[in-house]
C-alpha positions as CSV (number, residue, x, y, z in Angstrom):
1,M,-8.5,-3.7,-11.3
2,R,-6.9,-0.8,-9.4
3,L,-5.6,-2.1,-6.0
4,L,-4.4,-0.1,-3.0
5,I,-2.2,-2.3,-0.8
6,L,-1.2,-0.9,2.6
7,G,2.3,-2.1,3.2
8,G,3.2,-4.6,0.6
9,T,6.9,-4.7,0.9
10,R,7.3,-7.5,3.4
11,F,5.5,-10.6,4.8
12,L,2.0,-11.3,3.5
13,G,1.6,-8.0,1.7
14,R,4.5,-8.6,-0.6
15,H,2.9,-11.9,-1.7
16,A,-0.4,-10.1,-2.3
17,V,1.4,-7.6,-4.6
18,E,3.1,-10.3,-6.5
19,V,-0.2,-12.1,-7.1
20,A,-1.9,-8.9,-8.1
21,L,0.8,-8.0,-10.6
22,A,0.8,-11.5,-12.1
23,R,-2.9,-11.1,-12.7
24,G,-2.4,-7.8,-14.5
25,H,-3.8,-5.5,-11.8
26,E,-2.6,-1.9,-11.3
27,V,-1.1,-1.7,-7.8
28,T,-0.5,1.3,-5.6
29,L,1.5,0.7,-2.4
30,F,0.9,2.9,0.6
31,T,3.9,2.6,2.9
32,R,5.8,4.5,5.6
33,G,8.8,4.5,3.2
34,K,11.1,2.7,5.7
35,T,11.6,-0.5,3.6
36,P,12.6,-0.2,-0.1
37,Q,9.9,-1.6,-2.3
38,P,11.2,-4.4,-4.5
39,F,8.8,-4.0,-7.5
40,G,10.5,-1.1,-9.4
41,G,8.3,0.7,-11.8
42,R,5.6,-2.0,-11.8
43,V,3.8,-0.3,-8.9
44,R,3.0,3.2,-7.8
45,A,4.3,3.9,-4.3
46,V,3.1,6.6,-2.0
47,V,4.3,7.4,1.5
48,G,2.2,8.0,4.6
49,D,1.0,6.3,7.7
50,R,-2.2,4.3,8.6
51,D,-2.4,6.3,11.8
52,P,-3.8,9.7,11.0
53,R,-2.1,11.0,14.2
54,V,1.3,10.3,12.7
55,A,2.5,12.8,10.0
56,P,2.0,12.7,7.1
57,G,-1.0,10.4,7.9
58,L,-3.4,9.5,5.0
59,A,-2.8,12.7,2.9
60,A,-1.1,10.8,0.1
61,L,-4.4,8.9,-0.5
62,E,-6.5,12.0,-1.1
63,S,-5.8,12.1,-4.9
64,G,-6.3,8.4,-5.7
65,A,-9.1,6.1,-6.6
66,W,-9.1,2.3,-6.3
67,D,-11.5,-0.6,-6.8
68,A,-10.3,-2.4,-3.7
69,A,-7.9,-2.0,-0.8
70,I,-5.9,-4.7,1.0
71,D,-4.5,-4.1,4.5
72,T,-2.9,-7.1,6.2
73,S,-1.9,-5.4,9.4
74,G,-3.2,-2.8,11.8
75,Y,-1.5,-2.3,15.1
76,V,-4.1,-0.3,17.1
77,P,-7.9,-0.1,16.6
78,R,-8.0,3.5,15.4
79,V,-6.0,2.6,12.3
């Protein structure tokens, strides 16, 4: 399964990534790029922001396709 995980470098998201990788899923992380991702070449990492008002917004997701997305945190309703 191809999974998109928003965040994924800390807290609950990091555990979701570890479980997904252990089960053989293909994982893409969508992060702001502020925390180094600890998974090396086992994941694809793209940089952006959940908030489309904050550049570069969601542009990095335009070229991908996933079977499911996991987002464990949203700070304001518009995201």
